[in-house]
Every structure is written in C-alpha cells, then in structure tokens.
C-alpha positions, -999 to +999 in steps of 0.1 A: -770-190+723-734-199+726-712-196+696-683-220+687-659-197+707-681-200+738-693-164+737-730-155+736-743-131+709-755-098+723-775-072+705-755-042+693-768-010+707-762+022+688-778+056+680-792+060+644-776+095+642-741+078+643-749+061+610-757+092+590-723+091+572-730+055+561-765+065+549-751+091+525-725+067+512-752+040+507-773+065+488-744+074+465-740+037+457-778+032+453-781+060+428-753+045+406-772+012+403-800+017+378-823-007+360-803-002+328-770-009+346-784-041+362-797-053+328-764-046+311-744-063+338-766-093+335-761-093+297-724-093+302-725-122+326-747-142+301-723-135+273-694-147+294-713-179+303-721-185+266-684-181+256-672-204+284-699-230+279-686-265+273-719-275+256-716-247+231-679-253+224-686-275+194-712-251+180-687-222+182-660-245+165-685-250+136-695-213+136-665-192+145-682-160+131-709-163+158-683-166+185-664-136+171-696-115+170-705-124+205-670-117+218-667-083+199-702-070+206-705-033+215-693-024+250-719-020+276-723+010+298-719-006+332-718+011+365-688+034+371-666+023+400-667+051+426-633+051+442-644+073+471-668+045+482-640+019+483-627+027+518-646+040+548-628+070+564-622+069+601-643+100+608-674+082+595-671+052+618-691+058+650-671+059+683-690+029+697-681+008+667-645+020+670-644+007+705-658-027+695-636-031+665-605-019+684-598+011+662-580+038+681-590+074+673-556+088+684-531+096+656-500+075+657-468+094+667-440+090+643-405+085+656-389+107+630-356+123+637-338+139+608-302+127+603-275+153+607-254+157+576-217+162+577-221+199+571-247+202+599-224+183+623-195+207+615-218+237+620-231+224+653-195+217+665-184+253+656-215+267+672-208+249+704-171+260+705-169+291+727-135+301+711-149+301+676-157+336+665-172+326+631-140+335+612-131+310+585-095+296+586-094+285+550 
C-alpha cells in the first residue's frame, strides 16, 4: 500500500533482545498501575465531570453544600509520577532504531575555548619575551 507521501509501508525488522531495556521500563510502569489506582483515577474524573456539568449547575446553585463537599472530598491516592520513565535514555534505544530515527550515537563536540583574561594575556606576553627574566619592574 502506498501512503500519502508515496512511500510503501515496510515491516520493521528487529531483534527482541534489543528491546530488553524497554521491557524493564514497561514493567516499572505496569506495576505502578494497580486496580485501586485505576478506580481512584476514574473517581477523580467522574467528580470533575459532576462539578463541570451544565445540567447539574442549577442543582449546585440550590445546594451549595453538596458542591462544596464534592469539591473538598478527601484526596485520592493516585499513581505517583515516575520521573525516570519520562524520557528514554539514548543507551536504551536499539542501534537499528537509531538509524531509522536519525539519532546519532556520537557525542557532539563542543567548540569551547576559554577566553584569556587580561592577567593571562600579560603572563603569556612575558612568558614569550626572551629578555624577560621574571623580575618584576614595579
């Protein structure tokens, strides 16, 4: 089949061993999502829908205490955000996928040259002078 860009879709061939790093990260995320966490996340969504409902707006105007109770209900124990799962480090990405995605594995060279201060310039000038014997003239 041709896509809109005119290129045909090809199957992506890879070795399952290359995905071990992803498997461990997926297991970490999977263990964080429990039945209780899913139930509490859904309860939070339903409460937000109730508070934002246009049909219940008049009810909450007549019963502000119900709205306040719903808004200030106990906090739920939702799933902790695991910051280490947010970004995929380069060493986990398989080499074949790096080639497809255009990710280079070489580290970028930095063009960093420290600037010479006035004192360093004076020192270098004196050091280069063959007639300077290191005696201060002050």
